[in-house]
C-alpha positions in Angstrom: 12.3 29.5 -3.8 10.4 30.9 -0.8 8.2 34.0 -0.8 10.1 36.8 1.0 8.1 39.7 2.3 9.6 43.2 2.0 10.0 45.5 5.0 6.6 47.0 5.8 6.1 49.8 8.3 2.5 48.8 8.8 3.5 45.3 9.8 5.9 46.6 12.3 3.2 48.9 13.7 0.9 45.9 14.0 3.5 44.0 15.9 3.9 46.9 18.3 0.2 47.3 18.8 -0.6 43.6 19.4 -0.7 44.0 23.2 -2.7 47.3 22.8 -5.1 45.6 20.5 -5.7 42.8 23.0 -6.5 45.5 25.6 -8.9 47.2 23.2 -10.7 43.9 22.5 -11.3 43.4 26.2 -12.5 47.0 26.6 -14.8 47.0 23.7 -16.4 43.7 24.7 -17.1 45.1 28.2 -18.2 48.5 26.8 -20.7 46.9 24.4 -22.1 44.7 27.2 -21.1 41.5 25.5 -19.3 40.2 28.6 -19.0 41.2 32.3 -15.8 41.9 34.2 -16.3 38.6 36.1 -16.7 36.7 32.9 -13.5 38.3 31.5 -11.6 37.2 34.6 -12.8 33.7 34.2 -11.7 33.7 30.6 -8.3 35.1 31.4 -7.8 32.4 34.1 -8.6 29.8 31.5 -6.1 31.5 29.1 -3.4 31.2 31.8 -4.0 27.4 32.1 -4.3 26.8 28.3 -2.8 29.6 26.3 -5.1 30.4 23.3 -6.6 33.5 21.8 -8.9 35.3 24.2 -11.7 35.4 21.7 -11.6 31.6 21.2 -11.9 31.0 24.9 -14.8 33.3 25.2 -16.6 31.5 22.4 -15.7 28.0 23.9 -17.1 29.2 27.3 -20.3 30.3 25.4 -19.8 33.9 26.8 -19.8 35.5 23.3 -21.4 34.4 20.1 -18.9 33.6 17.3 -20.3 36.2 14.9 -20.4 38.9 17.5 -16.7 38.2 18.3 -15.8 38.4 14.6 -17.5 41.8 14.3 -15.8 43.1 17.4 -12.4 41.9 16.2 -13.1 43.7 12.9 -13.5 46.9 14.8 -10.3 46.4 16.7 -8.0 45.3 13.9 -9.5 46.7 10.7 -9.8 43.3 9.1 -13.3 42.7 7.9 -15.3 39.8 9.3 -16.7 37.0 7.2 -19.4 34.4 7.9 -18.5 31.3 6.0 -21.9 29.7 6.7 -23.5 32.2 4.3 -21.0 31.6 1.4 -20.5 29.1 -1.3 -16.8 28.5 -1.1 -14.8 28.6 -4.4 -13.0 25.3 -4.6 -10.2 26.6 -7.0 -8.4 28.8 -4.4 -9.1 26.3 -1.6 -7.4 23.5 -3.4 -4.3 25.5 -4.1 -3.0 24.1 -0.8 -3.5 20.9 1.2 -6.0 20.6 4.0 -3.1 20.2 6.5 -1.5 23.5 5.4 -4.9 25.3 5.9 -5.3 23.7 9.3 -1.8 24.6 10.4 -2.6 28.3 9.5 -6.2 28.1 10.7 -7.4 29.6 7.5 -9.2 28.8 4.2 -9.4 30.6 0.9 -13.0 31.1 -0.1 -12.9 33.3 -3.2 -10.5 34.3 -6.0 -10.6 36.9 -8.7 -7.9 37.5 -11.4 -5.6 39.3 -9.0 -7.0 38.7 -5.4 -7.3 35.6 -3.2 -9.8 36.1 -0.3 -8.9 34.2 2.9 -10.8 33.7 6.1 -8.3 33.4 9.0 -8.7 32.9 12.7 -5.8 35.2 13.6 -5.0 37.5 10.6 -2.9 39.7 12.9 -0.3 36.9 13.3 2.3 38.2 10.9 4.4 35.0 11.1 1.4 32.8 10.1 0.5 35.2 7.3 4.0 35.3 5.9 4.1 31.5 6.0 0.8 31.2 4.2 2.0 33.6 1.5 5.2 31.5 1.1 3.1 28.4 0.5 0.9 30.2 -2.0 3.9 31.6 -3.8 5.3 28.1 -4.3 2.1 27.0 -6.0 1.2 30.0 -8.1 4.7 31.1 -8.9 4.2 34.8 -8.2 3.9 36.8 -4.9 0.2 36.3 -4.0 -2.2 39.2 -3.6 -4.4 38.3 -0.6 -7.3 39.9 1.3 -7.6 38.6 4.9 -10.8 38.3 6.8 -11.6 37.5 10.4 -13.1 34.1 10.5 -14.6 31.8 13.2 -12.1 29.0 13.8 -14.9 26.4 14.0 -16.4 27.6 10.7 -12.9 27.4 9.1 -12.4 23.8 10.4 -15.8 22.8 9.1 -15.2 24.3 5.7 -11.9 22.4 5.4 -13.6 19.1 6.3 -16.5 19.7 3.9 -14.1 20.6 1.0 -11.6 17.8 1.5 -13.8 14.9 2.4 -15.6 14.6 -0.9 -13.4 12.9 -3.5 -15.6 14.1 -6.4 -14.7 17.7 -5.7 -11.0 17.3 -5.7 -8.9 18.7 -8.5 -5.4 17.5 -9.6 -3.2 17.4 -6.5 -0.6 20.1 -6.2 3.2 19.8 -6.2 3.4 19.0 -2.4 1.2 15.9 -2.8 3.1 14.8 -5.9 6.4 15.2 -4.1 5.0 13.3 -1.1 4.0 10.3 -3.2 7.4 10.3 -5.0 9.2 10.3 -1.7 7.1 7.4 -0.3 7.6 5.3 -3.4 11.4 6.1 -3.5 11.7 5.1 0.2 9.9 1.8 -0.4 12.1 1.0 -3.3 15.3 1.8 -1.4 14.2 -0.6 1.4 13.4 -3.3 -1.1 9.7 -3.5 -0.2 7.4 -5.8 -2.0 4.2 -3.9 -1.1 2.9 -0.5 0.1 -0.2 -0.2 2.2 -2.1 3.1 2.7 -4.6 2.6 5.5 -7.0 5.4 6.5 -8.2 5.3 10.1 -10.5 7.6 12.0 -8.1 10.6 12.3 -4.9 9.3 10.6 -3.6 7.5 7.6 -0.9 4.9 8.3 1.5 4.1 5.5 3.2 0.7 5.8 5.6 -1.3 3.6 6.2 -5.1 3.5 9.8 -6.1 3.8 10.8 -9.8 3.9 7.2 -10.7 4.5 6.7 -8.3 7.5 4.7 -5.1 7.5 6.5 -2.1 9.0 5.2 1.4 9.5 6.7 4.0 7.3 4.7 7.1 8.2 1.6 8.3 9.9 -0.2 11.3 8.5 -3.2 13.4 9.5 -6.4 12.2 7.9 -6.7 15.5 6.0 -3.9 14.5 3.7 -5.7 11.4 2.5 -8.2 12.8 0.0 -5.6 14.4 -2.2 -3.1 11.6 -1.6 -5.7 9.0 -2.6 -6.6 11.0 -5.8 -3.0 11.3 -6.8 -2.5 7.5 -6.5 -5.7 6.9 -8.5 -4.6 9.3 -11.2 -1.3 7.6 -11.5 -3.0 4.2 -12.0 -5.6 5.6 -14.4 -8.5 4.9 -12.0 -11.9 6.7 -11.6 -11.2 9.3 -8.9 -15.0 9.8 -8.4 -15.6 6.2 -7.6 -15.0 5.4 -3.9 -17.6 2.7 -3.1 -16.4 -0.1 -5.3 -13.0 -1.8 -5.5 -10.7 -0.8 -8.4 -7.4 -2.0 -9.8 -4.8 -0.4 -12.0 -1.2 -0.1 -12.8 1.6 2.3 -13.7 5.2 2.2 -14.6 7.9 4.6 -13.4 11.6 5.0 -13.3 12.5 5.9 -9.7 16.0 6.3 -8.2 17.4 4.6 -11.2 15.1 1.5 -11.2 12.4 0.5 -13.6 9.4 -0.3 -11.5 5.9 -1.7 -12.3 3.3 -0.7 -9.7 0.1 -2.7 -9.4 -2.5 -0.7 -7.4 -5.8 -1.9 -5.8 -8.4 0.0 -3.9 -10.9 -1.3 -1.4 -13.7 0.6 0.5 -13.6 0.6 4.3 -15.5 2.5 6.9 -12.8 5.1 7.1 -12.3 5.5 3.4 -10.6 3.7 0.6 -7.7 1.4 1.5 -5.0 1.3 -1.1 -2.3 -1.4 -1.6 0.4 -1.2 -4.2 2.6 -4.2 -5.3 6.1 -3.1 -6.4 7.7 -5.2 -9.1 11.3 -4.2 -9.9 11.7 -5.1 -13.6 15.5 -4.5 -13.4 15.9 -7.1 -10.7 18.0 -10.1 -11.6 16.1 -13.3 -11.4 17.4 -15.7 -8.8 18.6 -19.3 -9.5 17.1 -22.3 -7.8 20.3 -22.5 -5.7 20.1 -18.8 -4.7 16.5 -19.3 -3.6 17.6 -21.9 -1.1 16.7 -25.2 -2.7 19.1 -28.1 -1.8 21.2 -29.8 -4.4 18.9 -32.8 -4.3 15.9 -30.7 -4.9 17.5 -28.8 -7.8 18.6 -31.9 -9.5 15.1 -33.4 -9.2 13.3 -30.2 -10.4 15.6 -29.9 -13.4 15.0 -33.6 -14.3 11.2 -33.2 -13.8 11.1 -30.1 -16.0 12.4 -32.2 -19.0 9.4 -34.5 -18.8 7.4 -34.5 -22.1 4.1 -34.5 -20.3 2.4 -34.5 -16.9 1.6 -32.2 -14.0 4.0 -30.4 -11.8 2.2 -28.6 -9.0 3.7 -25.8 -6.7 1.7 -25.1 -3.6 1.9 -22.6 -0.8 0.2 -19.5 0.5 0.3 -16.1 -1.2 3.7 -14.6 -0.8 5.6 -17.9 -0.4 7.7 -17.3 -3.5 6.0 -19.8 -5.9 6.2 -17.4 -8.9 9.9 -16.7 -8.2 10.6 -20.4 -8.1 8.8 -20.9 -11.4 10.7 -18.2 -13.1 14.0 -19.7 -11.8 12.8 -23.1 -13.3 11.9 -21.5 -16.6 15.2 -19.7 -16.9 17.1 -22.9 -17.1 14.7 -24.7 -19.5 15.5 -25.1 -23.2 13.1 -22.5 -24.7 14.8 -22.8 -28.2 13.6 -26.3 -28.8 10.4 -26.1 -26.7 7.5 -23.8 -27.0 6.9 -22.5 -23.5 3.7 -20.5 -22.9 2.4 -19.0 -19.7 -0.8 -17.6 -18.2 0.0 -15.3 -15.3 -1.8 -12.9 -13.0 0.1 -10.6 -13.3 3.2 -11.1 -15.5 5.8 -10.0 -12.9 8.9 -10.4 -15.0 9.4 -10.7 -18.8 11.4 -13.8 -19.8 13.2 -14.0 -23.1 12.1 -16.8 -25.5 8.8 -17.5 -23.5 5.3 -16.5 -24.7 3.7 -14.8 -21.6 0.1 -13.9 -21.4 -1.4 -11.8 -18.6 -4.8 -12.7 -17.1 -6.5 -9.5 -15.8 -9.6 -9.0 -13.8 -12.5 -8.3 -16.1 -10.4 -9.2 -19.2 -11.8 -11.2 -22.2 -10.2 -14.5 -21.1 -9.7 -16.3 -17.8 -7.3 -19.2 -17.0 -9.5 -21.9 -18.5 -10.1 -19.9 -21.7 -6.4 -19.2 -21.9 -5.5 -22.9 -21.7 -7.9 -23.6 -24.5 -6.3 -21.0 -26.7 -2.8 -22.0 -25.8 -3.5 -25.6 -26.9 -4.0 -24.3 -30.4 -0.6 -22.7 -30.3 1.4 -25.9 -30.5 2.8 -25.7 -26.9 5.3 -28.0 -25.3 5.2 -26.5 -21.8 2.2 -24.6 -20.3 2.3 -22.6 -17.1 -1.0 -21.9 -15.4 -0.6 -19.1 -12.8 -3.2 -20.6 -10.5 -5.7 -23.5 -10.5 -8.6 -22.0 -8.6 -11.7 -23.6 -10.1 -13.0 -26.9 -11.6 -12.8 -25.8 -15.2 -9.2 -24.7 -15.0 -8.3 -27.9 -13.1 -9.9 -30.1 -15.7 -8.2 -28.1 -18.6 -4.8 -28.5 -16.8 -5.2 -32.3 -16.5 -6.5 -32.7 -20.0 -3.5 -30.8 -21.3 -1.1 -33.1 -19.3 -2.9 -36.2 -20.6 -2.5 -35.0 -24.3 1.2 -34.7 -24.4 2.0 -31.4 -22.7 4.1 -30.6 -19.6 1.8 -28.5 -17.4 3.3 -26.5 -14.5 0.8 -24.8 -12.2 0.3 -23.3 -8.8 -2.3 -24.3 -6.3 -3.3 -23.2 -2.8 -2.6 -26.1 -0.5 -1.0 -26.3 3.0 1.7 -28.8 1.8 2.6 -31.2 -1.0 0.7 -34.1 0.7 -2.6 -32.2 0.4 -2.2 -31.3 -3.3 -4.0 -34.3 -4.8 -6.9 -34.0 -2.2 -7.3 -30.3 -3.2 -7.4 -31.2 -6.9 -9.9 -33.9 -6.3 -12.0 -31.4 -4.3 -11.9 -29.2 -7.4 -13.6 -32.0 -9.4 -10.7 -34.1 -10.9 -11.3 -37.8 -11.2 -8.8 -39.6 -8.9 -8.3 -42.4 -11.4 -7.3 -39.9 -14.1 -5.1 -37.8 -11.8 -3.2 -40.9 -10.8 -0.4 -41.5 -13.3 -0.5 -37.9 -14.7 1.0 -36.0 -11.7 4.8 -35.9 -11.7 5.4 -34.2 -8.4 4.0 -31.8 -5.9 6.2 -29.0 -4.4 5.4 -27.0 -1.2 7.4 -24.1 -0.1 7.6 -21.2 2.4 9.9 -18.2 2.8 11.6 -17.5 6.1 13.8 -14.6 7.1 17.5 -15.1 7.3 19.6 -14.1 10.2 21.5 -10.9 9.6 25.1 -11.8 8.8 26.4 -8.6 10.4 24.8 -9.1 13.8 23.7 -12.7 13.9 20.1 -11.9 14.9 20.9 -9.4 17.6 19.9 -6.3 15.6 22.1 -3.6 14.0 21.9 -0.7 11.7 22.3 -2.9 8.6 19.1 -4.8 9.4 17.2 -1.9 11.0 17.6 -3.5 14.4 15.4 -6.5 13.3 18.1 -9.2 13.5 17.0 -10.5 10.1 17.8 -9.5 6.5 16.6 -11.2 3.4 14.7 -14.4 3.0 15.5 -18.0 2.1 13.3 -20.9 1.1 12.2 -24.1 3.0 10.7 -26.7 0.7 9.4 -30.2 0.3 9.1 -32.2 -2.9 6.8 -35.2 -3.2 7.6 -37.3 -6.3 4.8 -39.5 -7.4 5.5 -43.2 -8.1 3.4 -46.3 -8.6 2.7 -46.6 -4.8 1.5 -43.0 -4.4 -0.5 -43.2 -7.7 -2.3 -46.3 -6.3 -3.3 -44.2 -3.2 -4.4 -41.3 -5.3 -6.6 -43.5 -7.5 -8.4 -44.6 -4.3 -8.9 -41.0 -3.3 -6.6 -41.4 -0.3 -6.5 -38.7 2.3 -3.7 -36.3 2.9 -2.8 -38.3 6.1 -2.5 -41.6 4.1 -0.2 -39.9 1.5 1.9 -38.4 4.3 2.4 -41.8 6.0 3.5 -43.3 2.7 5.9 -40.4 2.2 7.4 -41.0 5.6 8.1 -44.7 4.8 10.1 -43.4 1.8 12.0 -40.8 3.9 10.9 -37.9 1.8 12.0 -34.5 3.3 9.2 -32.4 4.7 8.9 -28.7 5.2 9.7 -29.4 8.9 12.9 -31.2 7.9 13.9 -28.4 5.6 13.4 -25.9 8.4 15.3 -27.9 11.0 18.3 -28.0 8.6 18.2 -24.2 8.1 18.0 -23.6 11.8 20.9 -26.1 12.5 23.0 -24.3 9.9 22.4 -20.9 11.6 20.6 -19.5 8.5 17.3 -18.8 10.4 15.9 -19.2 13.9 13.3 -21.4 15.5 11.1 -18.5 16.3 11.1 -17.4 12.7 10.2 -20.9 11.4 7.4 -21.2 14.0 6.0 -17.8 12.9 5.9 -19.1 9.3 4.8 -22.7 9.8 2.6 -22.1 12.8 0.7 -25.2 14.0 1.3 -27.0 10.7 4.3 -28.7 12.2 5.0 -29.4 15.9 8.8 -29.6 16.0 9.2 -25.9 16.8 
């Protein structure tokens, strides 16, 4: 419901006298000796070139002091003048509205009693602006607002808004407009199927982007004045410290939006323009994909299913962040026999809950890390252990020790391809002679965008004119046998292992990509974007 002003004869009289008031301002300024006739003509010429209030032009040209202008305007219009520099502004009425709304109306509330809100305004005679401001206030307080308008210096008003809204510690709970904005942004990202949301403050703007099929796209660009309250709202939702802006923070929240149950993982990071916020969106209602739906070949699927029945050993999945490693692991777990095997995981974070599997989340600053988690799991009589990421020597050694003592260990590792997995593990401190014979296979994968089936990569409404919609997987699997184990035990290089794999005709990432291009599933340019200089065939 909008605030609707009733018919007011005084308002109509003010409208009729606007031009007369303009004349009186000019006359009074000249009569009081504040400007000369020549100076007035210069100001009016500037007004014809850039239409603005005459008083503002006079101040900009430094022909009249701001306070003298406000006092003169008070005589002309009957609205009292106010000097914001001499006041301590009351934050409660100021934060009733967003900074952008105050800027749009060139006003700021500076005081509030039980029944009256005092507002400094650059042009309190502008009835349309005043009515609009009352409408906004009515939406917040729920009753027709009782306001007292004052003539204020536009520069003072702008400075007051900046001072109020640029200190996070002074912000109260954001109002409905900010809450609705956040809900709208989240809903839009979910409808698009985005995996992440980025809030990036710049010098004068805040850019909101979402990641879809691995590509960041701009959703909205806002004026910087929105960011303080928007940032606070997001922090409150994730239960973070709204007063802390100099150190990174991380949190989470769960919401049902447009019919979906969504987990949101939020992180903040300080930048020179303010806190950057990134949110990971995890749709807990989303159906897990099978290995076939992910894009693995039948040969790969058969091998992975066979490897996952092994009683002990290491299966390593490699690839950069966002390459779908966790999704592959969930697909692998979903077809494993969890009734006869005790499957336990250590994840950061737990993205999806799997029935019959004991899942543990490793959090930043928590009581246990991956290495401690493996030690604890070993006392839980496990058959299969999943380690979310091997990132240090201690975790690597615990993983190998678990594989050597009768457990199947499945883990992820950051390596460029499957041929560099053993080199990376050795770099982390594993003994080559112990690693040899205990690693079952190394898997490397990437995700590439699929050609839109409606337009075949030309661009249409279905794919937002991108030519791509959805993603598929390109992968390589390196099974370890006696020959490869012999190389590993000698601490062979990635190149030596790659040469051995070629003699055995193992399919590489490059081979997998060529097949997907030949089948019209993706394009050469997309594969080149993902693989870069790693392979040269594209």
